[in-house]
C-alpha positions, 0 to 999 in steps of 0.5 A: 585180827580184832573181830570175827564172827560167823553165821552157819546156815547148813552143813557141807560134808565129804565128798562135796566140794567147798567153794569160798568167796572173799570180798572186802566190805570196808577199807580204812586207813589201817584196817580192812573188813573181810567177808567170806562165804562158804558154798557147796559146789553146784548149790546156790544156797550159801552154807555159812558167812563170816566176817573178820576185821584185820588191823595193820599194826606196828610190831614194836608197839602193837598199835595201828600203823600211823601211815596206814597200810601200804599203797600196794596192799590198798590197791590189791584190797580195792580189787575185791572191795564191794562196789556199794561200799566204795560208792558210800565212801564218795 
């Protein structure tokens, strides 16, 4: 992970049930930007939102992989990628 941040809007506490939503905001050759949202079950307002960026690296060098992520990984991440982000790439 090369970057992360979160914004908190309201608390959630026991015995409330937490629900999380995950999506991909940006998909690069060797990096992916995720967004996660925390909700309280049955409540529409988001409680917290976070973002983190993952870079796929070579273990031996710690540098981004030259070939990028695998096709299988990319296909999986595309399934949860934000539609607007996909349209902006075209």
